[in-house]
MIKEVEX-903164 format. One record per residue: residue number from 1; x, y, z of N, C-alpha, C, CB in turn. Coordinates in pm, 1 decimal. Atoms other than C-alpha are relative to their C-alpha. Glycine has a CB too. Example, Ala and Ser with C-alpha at 12.3 -4.5 7.8 and 13.67 -1.06 7.14 Angstrom:
BEGIN
+-----+----------+----------+----------+----------+----------+----------+----------+----------+----------+----------+----------+----------+
: pos :      nc1 :      nc2 :      nc3 :     cac1 :     cac2 :     cac3 :      cc1 :      cc2 :      cc3 :     cbc1 :     cbc2 :     cbc3 :
+-----+----------+----------+----------+----------+----------+----------+----------+----------+----------+----------+----------+----------+
:   1 :     89.0 :   -119.0 :      0.0 :   1230.0 :   -450.0 :    780.0 :     90.0 :    120.0 :      0.0 :    -99.2 :      2.7 :    124.6 :
:   2 :    -82.0 :   -119.0 :     -6.0 :   1367.0 :   -106.0 :    714.0 :    -77.0 :    109.0 :     73.0 :     41.4 :     46.2 :   -141.5 :
+-----+----------+----------+----------+----------+----------+----------+----------+----------+----------+----------+----------+----------+
//
This chain:
BEGIN
+-----+----------+----------+----------+----------+----------+----------+----------+----------+----------+----------+----------+----------+
: pos :      nc1 :      nc2 :      nc3 :     cac1 :     cac2 :     cac3 :      cc1 :      cc2 :      cc3 :     cbc1 :     cbc2 :     cbc3 :
+-----+----------+----------+----------+----------+----------+----------+----------+----------+----------+----------+----------+----------+
:   1 :     84.4 :   -118.3 :      0.0 :      0.0 :      0.0 :      0.0 :     88.6 :    124.1 :      0.0 :    -95.9 :      0.1 :    122.2 :
:   2 :    -76.1 :   -122.9 :     12.6 :    140.0 :    336.2 :   -107.8 :    -91.2 :    116.3 :     34.0 :     59.7 :     15.3 :   -142.6 :
:   3 :     78.1 :   -118.4 :    -34.2 :     11.7 :    653.0 :     57.7 :     93.5 :    114.0 :     36.4 :    -97.2 :    -29.6 :    116.2 :
:   4 :    -80.8 :   -117.7 :    -28.5 :    133.9 :   1005.9 :    111.9 :    -91.8 :    114.0 :     42.9 :     85.0 :     40.7 :   -123.7 :
:   5 :     72.2 :   -120.1 :    -40.2 :     14.9 :   1319.5 :    290.8 :     54.8 :    118.9 :    -76.8 :     11.1 :     23.4 :    152.7 :
:   6 :    -36.6 :   -123.1 :     70.9 :     16.9 :   1648.1 :    103.0 :    -60.9 :    115.2 :     79.4 :    -50.8 :     -0.6 :   -151.4 :
:   7 :     53.0 :   -101.9 :    -91.1 :    -15.2 :   1944.1 :    341.5 :    -71.5 :    115.8 :    -68.4 :    110.6 :     54.2 :     82.2 :
:   8 :     60.6 :   -115.5 :     65.5 :   -116.5 :   2201.7 :     80.0 :     -5.5 :    -21.5 :   -150.8 :     78.2 :    128.3 :     33.0 :
:   9 :     22.5 :     19.8 :    143.3 :   -264.0 :   2137.6 :   -264.2 :   -127.5 :     74.6 :    -39.8 :    -10.7 :   -152.8 :    -35.5 :
:  10 :    127.0 :    -50.5 :     52.5 :   -543.8 :   2268.1 :   -486.3 :    -62.7 :   -109.9 :    -84.0 :     20.0 :    131.1 :    -84.2 :
:  11 :     73.8 :    101.6 :     73.0 :   -806.5 :   2027.1 :   -613.7 :   -109.8 :     69.3 :    -80.2 :    -59.6 :   -107.5 :     96.6 :
:  12 :     95.5 :    -59.0 :     93.5 :  -1019.6 :   2124.2 :   -914.5 :   -109.3 :   -101.4 :    -31.1 :     70.8 :     46.0 :   -130.2 :
:  13 :    113.7 :     81.9 :     39.6 :  -1366.5 :   1985.7 :   -982.5 :    -79.8 :     77.3 :   -103.7 :    -88.8 :    -38.1 :    122.8 :
:  14 :     93.9 :    -63.6 :     92.4 :  -1589.7 :   2057.8 :  -1279.5 :   -101.2 :   -103.1 :    -45.7 :     73.8 :     62.3 :   -121.7 :
:  15 :     98.7 :     84.3 :     66.4 :  -1906.3 :   1919.2 :  -1425.6 :    -79.7 :     87.5 :    -94.8 :    -93.4 :    -71.4 :    103.1 :
:  16 :     73.7 :    -69.6 :    104.2 :  -2129.0 :   2009.7 :  -1715.1 :   -145.2 :     16.3 :     46.1 :      8.0 :    -77.4 :   -136.1 :
:  17 :    136.3 :    -31.3 :    -40.9 :  -2451.9 :   2180.6 :  -1608.8 :    -91.5 :    -20.0 :   -121.3 :    -10.6 :    146.6 :     56.2 :
:  18 :     91.7 :     30.5 :    109.1 :  -2738.1 :   2048.9 :  -1821.6 :     36.9 :   -126.0 :    -75.8 :     -5.2 :    114.8 :    -95.0 :
:  19 :    -47.7 :    119.0 :     71.3 :  -2546.9 :   1736.5 :  -1923.1 :   -102.9 :   -113.0 :     -2.0 :    128.4 :    -49.7 :     63.2 :
:  20 :     91.8 :    113.4 :     -7.6 :  -2802.6 :   1480.8 :  -1803.3 :   -118.1 :     18.2 :    -95.2 :    -50.4 :    -17.9 :    143.6 :
:  21 :    110.9 :    -27.3 :     92.1 :  -3088.2 :   1645.4 :  -1992.3 :     46.2 :    -12.3 :   -144.6 :    -58.6 :    140.4 :     25.3 :
:  22 :    -53.5 :      8.1 :    136.0 :  -2872.2 :   1683.7 :  -2303.4 :     24.3 :   -145.5 :    -39.1 :    130.8 :     81.1 :    -11.9 :
:  23 :    -35.6 :    138.7 :     30.8 :  -2747.8 :   1322.6 :  -2284.0 :   -122.6 :    -86.8 :    -24.7 :     82.0 :    -58.9 :    113.0 :
:  24 :    121.5 :     79.6 :     19.8 :  -3103.6 :   1191.0 :  -2265.3 :    -63.4 :     23.4 :   -137.0 :   -101.0 :     31.8 :    108.8 :
:  25 :     59.9 :    -33.1 :    129.3 :  -3178.3 :   1349.0 :  -2604.1 :     87.3 :    -38.6 :   -119.1 :    -29.1 :    147.2 :     -5.8 :
:  26 :    -90.2 :     38.2 :    109.3 :  -2885.0 :   1210.1 :  -2806.8 :     40.8 :   -146.6 :     16.2 :    126.0 :     92.2 :     -2.8 :
:  27 :    -42.2 :    140.5 :     -4.3 :  -2736.4 :    868.7 :  -2888.0 :    117.7 :    -19.0 :     95.8 :     38.3 :    -49.0 :   -141.2 :
:  28 :   -111.6 :     30.0 :    -90.4 :  -2489.1 :    697.4 :  -2658.2 :    134.3 :     27.0 :    -67.2 :     -6.8 :   -146.0 :     46.7 :
:  29 :   -126.5 :    -26.7 :     69.7 :  -2218.0 :    724.8 :  -2923.6 :     27.5 :    149.9 :     -7.7 :     -2.6 :    -60.5 :   -141.7 :
:  30 :    -18.4 :   -145.8 :     -1.8 :  -2277.2 :   1101.2 :  -2940.0 :     47.9 :     45.5 :    136.8 :   -131.3 :     72.3 :    -37.1 :
:  31 :    -42.0 :    -34.9 :   -136.4 :  -2245.8 :   1126.9 :  -2560.9 :    148.5 :    -29.6 :     17.5 :    -83.4 :    -77.9 :    105.5 :
:  32 :   -140.2 :     39.8 :    -18.4 :  -1915.9 :    936.4 :  -2558.1 :     92.0 :     81.7 :    -89.0 :     17.9 :   -149.5 :    -29.5 :
:  33 :    -83.3 :    -78.4 :     91.7 :  -1779.9 :   1117.9 :  -2863.0 :     19.6 :    142.6 :     46.8 :    -60.9 :      0.7 :   -137.7 :
:  34 :     -9.4 :   -138.5 :    -46.3 :  -1859.3 :   1462.7 :  -2723.0 :     81.7 :     10.7 :    128.1 :   -139.2 :     57.9 :     22.4 :
:  35 :    -80.0 :     -1.6 :   -122.7 :  -1722.1 :   1385.0 :  -2376.6 :    147.3 :    -22.2 :    -30.2 :    -49.8 :   -106.7 :     97.8 :
:  36 :   -140.3 :     27.6 :     35.5 :  -1405.0 :   1241.4 :  -2530.2 :     65.7 :    123.0 :    -61.5 :      8.9 :   -118.9 :    -98.0 :
:  37 :    -57.1 :   -118.5 :     65.8 :  -1352.6 :   1548.7 :  -2748.2 :     22.0 :    112.9 :    100.7 :    -92.1 :     48.2 :   -114.1 :
:  38 :    -15.4 :   -108.7 :    -96.2 :  -1414.0 :   1793.8 :  -2464.4 :    103.4 :    -32.4 :    107.2 :   -133.1 :     30.8 :     65.1 :
:  39 :    -99.1 :     37.0 :   -101.7 :  -1213.6 :   1603.2 :  -2205.4 :    142.2 :      2.9 :    -55.9 :    -30.9 :   -139.2 :     55.6 :
:  40 :   -133.6 :    -12.1 :     59.7 :   -922.1 :   1595.4 :  -2450.2 :     49.5 :    143.8 :      9.9 :     -1.5 :    -46.0 :   -147.7 :
:  41 :    -36.5 :   -141.4 :    -15.9 :   -925.7 :   1976.3 :  -2443.0 :     45.2 :     25.4 :    143.5 :   -119.6 :     92.9 :    -36.8 :
:  42 :    -37.0 :    -19.0 :   -140.4 :   -919.5 :   1970.4 :  -2061.1 :    132.2 :    -69.8 :     31.9 :   -111.1 :    -52.8 :     92.2 :
:  43 :   -125.2 :     73.3 :    -22.4 :   -643.7 :   1705.7 :  -2057.6 :    119.2 :     77.0 :    -55.2 :     -6.8 :   -139.3 :    -64.5 :
:  44 :   -108.7 :    -76.1 :     62.2 :   -430.8 :   1913.8 :  -2295.4 :     31.0 :    126.7 :     79.9 :    -36.4 :     36.6 :   -145.1 :
:  45 :    -21.5 :   -118.6 :    -83.0 :   -482.0 :   2228.9 :  -2086.6 :     69.1 :    -36.0 :    131.1 :   -133.2 :     69.8 :     28.6 :
:  46 :    -61.7 :     43.0 :   -126.1 :   -392.8 :   2039.7 :  -1769.5 :    149.4 :    -24.3 :    -19.3 :    -68.3 :   -128.0 :     53.3 :
:  47 :   -141.7 :     27.6 :     26.2 :    -68.1 :   1920.9 :  -1922.0 :     78.6 :    129.3 :    -19.2 :     15.2 :    -89.4 :   -124.0 :
:  48 :    -68.1 :   -127.6 :     23.4 :     23.2 :   2270.9 :  -2041.6 :     13.6 :     82.2 :    127.0 :    -74.3 :     80.3 :   -104.5 :
:  49 :      1.8 :    -82.1 :   -122.2 :    -62.4 :   2424.8 :  -1701.6 :     64.6 :    -69.0 :    119.8 :   -142.3 :     36.7 :     34.9 :
:  50 :    -59.9 :     77.2 :   -109.8 :    119.3 :   2160.7 :  -1490.9 :   -101.0 :    -36.1 :    108.2 :    114.4 :     78.0 :     61.8 :
:  51 :    106.4 :     48.1 :    -86.6 :   -205.2 :   2034.6 :  -1340.6 :    -15.0 :   -148.6 :    -28.7 :   -135.3 :     78.3 :    -23.3 :
:  52 :      6.6 :    145.2 :     14.4 :   -244.4 :   1659.2 :  -1278.8 :   -145.4 :    -46.9 :     -0.8 :     78.1 :    -69.2 :    113.5 :
:  53 :    135.3 :     54.0 :      7.6 :   -568.3 :   1499.6 :  -1397.9 :     -9.5 :   -122.9 :     88.9 :    -38.3 :    -34.6 :   -146.4 :
:  54 :     20.5 :    114.0 :    -88.9 :   -696.7 :   1260.9 :  -1132.0 :    -95.7 :    -99.0 :    -63.6 :    -53.5 :     46.0 :    136.7 :
:  55 :     96.1 :     92.4 :     59.3 :  -1007.2 :   1117.0 :  -1296.6 :   -119.1 :     74.4 :    -57.6 :    -46.9 :   -101.6 :    103.3 :
:  56 :    130.3 :    -45.9 :     45.1 :  -1336.2 :   1162.5 :  -1475.2 :   -104.1 :    -99.0 :     51.2 :     -5.3 :     13.3 :   -156.3 :
:  57 :    113.7 :     83.2 :    -37.2 :  -1670.0 :   1033.8 :  -1353.7 :   -119.9 :     59.6 :    -72.2 :    -21.9 :     -5.6 :    157.9 :
:  58 :    108.0 :    -55.3 :     80.8 :  -1948.9 :   1079.2 :  -1606.2 :     45.5 :    128.5 :    -65.2 :   -125.5 :     24.3 :     84.9 :
:  59 :    -37.9 :   -128.7 :     57.3 :  -1937.8 :   1445.7 :  -1703.1 :     86.6 :     82.5 :     95.4 :   -124.6 :     78.6 :    -37.4 :
:  60 :    -85.1 :    -70.6 :    -96.7 :  -1724.3 :   1540.3 :  -1399.3 :    147.4 :    -26.7 :    -29.9 :    -34.1 :    -43.4 :    145.0 :
:  61 :   -143.5 :      7.2 :     28.5 :  -1352.5 :   1607.9 :  -1434.9 :     72.3 :     53.8 :    123.3 :     38.6 :     81.9 :   -130.7 :
:  62 :    -70.0 :    -36.4 :   -124.1 :  -1110.0 :   1625.5 :  -1138.3 :    150.6 :      1.7 :    -23.1 :    -35.4 :    -98.6 :    114.1 :
:  63 :   -144.9 :    -13.3 :     12.7 :   -749.4 :   1741.7 :  -1117.2 :     57.6 :     60.3 :    127.4 :     36.9 :     86.8 :   -122.4 :
:  64 :    -67.6 :    -52.0 :   -118.0 :   -491.7 :   1846.9 :   -859.0 :    127.8 :     71.9 :    -42.1 :     31.6 :   -113.9 :    100.1 :
:  65 :   -129.7 :    -65.2 :     15.0 :   -195.6 :   2083.3 :   -838.1 :     63.8 :      2.4 :    138.3 :    -13.6 :    145.9 :    -61.0 :
:  66 :    -70.5 :     10.1 :   -127.4 :     61.7 :   2031.7 :   -564.1 :     22.2 :   -144.4 :     40.3 :    -76.9 :     72.4 :    108.7 :
:  67 :    -19.3 :    144.0 :    -18.1 :     46.8 :   1651.0 :   -580.3 :    -24.3 :    -65.2 :   -136.2 :    -97.0 :    -59.2 :    111.6 :
:  68 :   -106.3 :     66.9 :    -73.3 :    190.3 :   1414.0 :   -679.4 :    131.0 :     79.3 :      2.6 :     24.5 :   -135.2 :    -59.9 :
:  69 :   -119.2 :    -84.9 :      0.8 :    451.3 :   1680.1 :   -764.4 :    -30.0 :    127.3 :     78.5 :     44.6 :     33.9 :   -146.3 :
:  70 :     19.3 :   -117.9 :    -84.1 :    487.4 :   1957.2 :   -506.7 :      6.6 :    127.5 :    -83.8 :    105.6 :      4.3 :    112.0 :
:  71 :      4.0 :   -129.5 :     68.5 :    401.0 :   2308.8 :   -628.6 :    -37.9 :    106.9 :    101.9 :   -101.3 :     -1.8 :   -120.1 :
:  72 :     29.3 :   -101.6 :   -101.0 :    431.6 :   2598.6 :   -380.5 :   -108.0 :     99.5 :    -42.7 :    125.6 :     74.8 :     33.6 :
:  73 :     98.1 :    -96.2 :     52.2 :    213.9 :   2821.3 :   -603.3 :   -124.7 :    -70.8 :    -53.5 :     63.3 :     85.5 :   -111.0 :
:  74 :    110.3 :     81.7 :     51.4 :    -58.1 :   2555.3 :   -646.3 :   -130.4 :     77.5 :    -14.5 :    -22.3 :   -117.9 :     90.6 :
:  75 :    126.7 :    -73.6 :      7.1 :   -346.8 :   2794.8 :   -575.8 :     -1.7 :     93.7 :   -120.5 :    -23.4 :     80.1 :    129.6 :
:  76 :     -9.6 :    -89.9 :    115.1 :   -229.1 :   3046.2 :   -835.2 :     -6.4 :    -78.4 :   -129.9 :    129.7 :     81.9 :      6.0 :
:  77 :      0.6 :     84.6 :    119.5 :   -160.9 :   2773.6 :  -1091.1 :   -141.5 :    -51.3 :    -26.6 :     98.7 :   -118.7 :     16.1 :
:  78 :    132.9 :     56.8 :     18.2 :   -503.9 :   2618.3 :  -1031.5 :   -101.9 :    106.2 :    -37.3 :    -44.0 :    -71.6 :    125.9 :
:  79 :     92.5 :   -107.7 :     35.5 :   -688.1 :   2951.4 :  -1046.2 :     16.5 :     38.7 :   -146.8 :     22.5 :    122.9 :     90.4 :
:  80 :    -24.4 :    -30.5 :    141.8 :   -523.7 :   3027.8 :  -1380.5 :    -54.1 :   -111.3 :    -89.4 :    150.9 :     20.0 :    -25.9 :
:  81 :     53.0 :    114.1 :     74.1 :   -611.1 :   2678.6 :  -1500.0 :   -152.7 :      8.8 :     -9.2 :     42.4 :   -132.8 :     67.2 :
:  82 :    146.2 :    -11.1 :     -0.6 :   -975.6 :   2729.6 :  -1397.3 :    -47.0 :    107.7 :    -97.3 :    -51.0 :     31.1 :    141.6 :
:  83 :     36.0 :   -104.6 :     95.4 :   -988.1 :   3053.4 :  -1594.7 :     18.9 :    -47.6 :   -144.0 :     83.5 :    125.8 :     25.1 :
:  84 :    -19.0 :     59.5 :    133.5 :   -847.2 :   2866.9 :  -1896.5 :   -118.1 :    -90.5 :    -34.3 :    133.1 :    -80.4 :     -6.2 :
:  85 :    114.1 :     88.9 :     22.2 :  -1124.8 :   2610.0 :  -1855.0 :   -124.8 :     81.6 :    -33.1 :    -25.0 :    -88.8 :    124.2 :
:  86 :    115.6 :    -85.8 :     27.5 :  -1388.9 :   2884.9 :  -1842.7 :      6.0 :     51.5 :   -144.2 :     -5.2 :    119.0 :    100.1 :
:  87 :    -13.6 :    -51.0 :    137.6 :  -1249.3 :   3015.2 :  -2172.0 :    -33.2 :   -105.7 :   -105.7 :    142.0 :     51.1 :    -22.6 :
:  88 :     35.1 :    106.1 :     95.2 :  -1334.8 :   2677.1 :  -2333.7 :   -151.3 :    -17.8 :    -13.3 :     63.4 :   -131.9 :     43.0 :
:  89 :    144.9 :     18.3 :     -0.8 :  -1709.4 :   2722.6 :  -2277.5 :    -59.3 :      2.2 :   -141.0 :    -65.3 :    107.9 :     84.9 :
:  90 :     51.7 :     -4.6 :    137.4 :  -1777.9 :   2822.0 :  -2639.7 :     37.7 :   -126.6 :    -76.7 :     53.6 :    124.3 :    -73.7 :
:  91 :    -41.7 :    125.3 :     65.1 :  -1575.5 :   2521.4 :  -2762.6 :    -87.9 :   -115.5 :     47.5 :    149.7 :    -30.4 :     29.6 :
:  92 :     82.4 :    107.0 :    -54.5 :  -1772.6 :   2294.3 :  -2529.2 :   -138.8 :      3.6 :    -61.7 :     -9.2 :     10.9 :    152.6 :
:  93 :    134.4 :    -11.6 :     58.0 :  -2104.9 :   2427.1 :  -2655.4 :     -1.4 :    -40.6 :   -146.6 :    -52.1 :    142.9 :     14.4 :
:  94 :     -9.3 :     40.8 :    140.5 :  -1989.6 :   2375.7 :  -3013.3 :     14.0 :   -151.8 :    -11.0 :    119.3 :     69.8 :    -68.9 :
:  95 :    -18.7 :    145.1 :      2.2 :  -1871.3 :   2019.3 :  -2944.3 :   -130.8 :    -72.2 :     28.6 :    106.4 :    -41.9 :    101.7 :
:  96 :    124.7 :     64.3 :    -40.6 :  -2200.6 :   1930.6 :  -2776.4 :   -120.7 :     48.1 :    -80.9 :    -24.6 :     24.7 :    147.0 :
:  97 :    109.8 :    -61.0 :     77.8 :  -2409.4 :   2138.0 :  -3022.5 :   -115.5 :     38.8 :     92.3 :    -50.3 :    -97.7 :   -110.5 :
:  98 :    100.8 :    -35.7 :   -100.4 :  -2590.3 :   2277.0 :  -2720.4 :     39.5 :    130.4 :     69.2 :    -16.7 :   -114.0 :    104.3 :
:  99 :    -26.5 :   -127.9 :    -66.3 :  -2598.7 :   2641.0 :  -2611.6 :    -52.5 :      5.6 :    141.8 :    -59.9 :    111.8 :    -79.0 :
: 100 :     62.0 :     -2.3 :   -132.7 :  -2796.5 :   2552.0 :  -2299.8 :     89.2 :    -57.2 :    109.6 :   -129.3 :    -76.4 :     -3.3 :
: 101 :    -85.6 :     58.1 :   -102.9 :  -2511.4 :   2370.6 :  -2123.2 :    103.1 :    101.5 :     48.1 :     70.0 :   -125.7 :    -53.1 :
: 102 :    -96.3 :    -89.5 :    -61.2 :  -2262.7 :   2538.3 :  -1893.6 :     93.9 :    -81.8 :     87.9 :    -71.1 :    110.9 :     82.1 :
: 103 :    -95.5 :     67.1 :    -88.7 :  -1983.0 :   2457.4 :  -1648.2 :    -21.0 :     41.8 :    144.0 :    143.4 :     30.3 :    -42.4 :
: 104 :     -6.5 :    -27.7 :   -143.3 :  -1977.7 :   2431.8 :  -1271.0 :    142.4 :    -37.5 :     41.1 :   -111.3 :    -81.5 :     83.6 :
: 105 :   -140.5 :     21.0 :    -37.8 :  -1627.2 :   2466.9 :  -1126.3 :     16.6 :     29.2 :    148.3 :     95.3 :     90.0 :    -84.8 :
: 106 :    -34.9 :    -22.8 :   -139.1 :  -1496.3 :   2436.2 :   -772.5 :    146.4 :    -31.7 :     22.8 :    -88.1 :    -84.0 :     92.7 :
: 107 :   -140.5 :     24.4 :    -35.6 :  -1149.8 :   2449.3 :   -619.8 :      8.9 :     -9.1 :    152.0 :     94.7 :    113.5 :    -55.8 :
: 108 :    -28.2 :     18.1 :   -142.9 :  -1048.4 :   2317.4 :   -277.3 :    149.5 :     18.4 :     19.9 :    -47.5 :   -141.5 :     51.5 :
: 109 :   -140.8 :    -15.4 :    -35.7 :   -718.1 :   2430.3 :   -126.7 :     18.6 :    -47.3 :    143.6 :     47.1 :    148.2 :    -16.9 :
: 110 :    -27.2 :     49.4 :   -133.6 :   -572.5 :   2248.9 :    171.2 :     67.9 :   -134.6 :     -4.2 :   -127.2 :     -8.7 :     80.0 :
: 111 :    -69.5 :    128.9 :     -8.0 :   -437.1 :   1914.5 :    286.9 :    -82.4 :   -113.4 :    -61.3 :     32.7 :    -33.0 :    145.6 :
: 112 :     62.2 :    123.3 :     49.2 :   -512.0 :   1581.9 :    117.7 :     95.1 :   -115.8 :     25.9 :    -34.9 :     10.4 :   -152.2 :
: 113 :    -78.4 :    122.9 :     -4.2 :   -392.5 :   1224.5 :    136.2 :    -18.6 :    -66.7 :   -134.4 :    -43.3 :    -94.7 :    118.8 :
: 114 :     10.5 :     73.3 :    126.2 :   -314.4 :   1028.9 :   -178.3 :     50.1 :   -141.3 :     21.5 :     80.2 :     70.3 :   -113.4 :
: 115 :    -46.4 :    137.5 :    -10.2 :   -262.7 :    663.8 :   -234.1 :    -48.3 :    -84.8 :   -115.3 :    -44.8 :    -60.6 :    129.8 :
: 116 :     39.4 :     98.7 :     99.8 :   -286.3 :    366.5 :   -463.9 :   -105.5 :    -89.2 :     64.0 :    123.4 :    -83.8 :    -51.3 :
: 117 :    111.5 :     77.1 :    -52.8 :   -620.1 :    193.4 :   -409.9 :    -33.0 :   -112.5 :    -96.9 :   -123.5 :     90.1 :     24.1 :
: 118 :     43.2 :    120.7 :     71.2 :   -726.0 :   -156.2 :   -523.3 :    115.8 :    -67.4 :    -73.0 :   -110.5 :     34.3 :    -99.5 :
: 119 :   -108.7 :     77.4 :     58.7 :   -471.4 :   -417.9 :   -609.4 :    -36.1 :    -53.1 :   -138.3 :     37.1 :   -115.2 :     91.5 :
: 120 :     38.1 :     58.3 :    128.4 :   -674.5 :   -562.3 :   -899.2 :     -3.1 :    103.4 :   -112.3 :   -135.5 :    -66.2 :     11.9 :
: 121 :     -1.7 :   -110.4 :     96.2 :   -708.3 :   -222.6 :  -1076.2 :     56.3 :    122.6 :     69.7 :   -143.1 :     28.6 :    -57.3 :
: 122 :    -58.0 :   -109.0 :    -79.6 :   -464.9 :     12.5 :   -908.2 :    -24.5 :    137.0 :    -62.3 :    149.3 :    -21.8 :     17.0 :
: 123 :     22.7 :   -138.2 :     41.6 :   -551.0 :    381.8 :   -924.8 :     48.7 :     93.2 :    108.9 :   -149.7 :     25.5 :    -31.0 :
: 124 :    -44.2 :   -103.5 :    -93.1 :   -397.8 :    685.5 :   -764.3 :   -122.0 :     83.1 :     36.5 :    114.1 :     89.4 :    -61.8 :
: 125 :    119.3 :    -67.3 :    -49.2 :   -667.9 :    848.3 :   -549.0 :     37.3 :    111.4 :     98.2 :    -94.4 :   -101.0 :     67.0 :
: 126 :    -13.8 :   -107.2 :    -98.8 :   -706.5 :   1163.8 :   -338.6 :   -110.7 :    -12.4 :    103.1 :     -3.9 :    139.6 :    -67.9 :
: 127 :     97.2 :     -0.9 :   -108.4 :   -879.8 :   1184.3 :     -1.1 :     18.5 :    125.1 :     83.1 :     13.5 :   -125.9 :     87.5 :
+-----+----------+----------+----------+----------+----------+----------+----------+----------+----------+----------+----------+----------+
//
């Protein structure tokens, strides 16, 4: 079991407001294709901004700055990253062909614990 305490990080959360209603009106392949295209934009931004993507769950996307690699300016880096994400709203609406959807974003700053969970499908997790 691998675990580590991180005394000060920033954790980013986002989800697509209106996603469930939108997804109920299109095919499953459209849902997956649109999420894949939009999440690729977020993944690319995360890499450029030195933000570590933790995971996606449905239309939610989670990332951290300050772990697993320490970053003293994690809050500033994450705030700038969040503003970059907000600037993708028009791209997201174009990808989903839906002007009614929007983004909900939250950032937590503080201590977390990380670790590898599940031996059969190991994943790095934050708590």
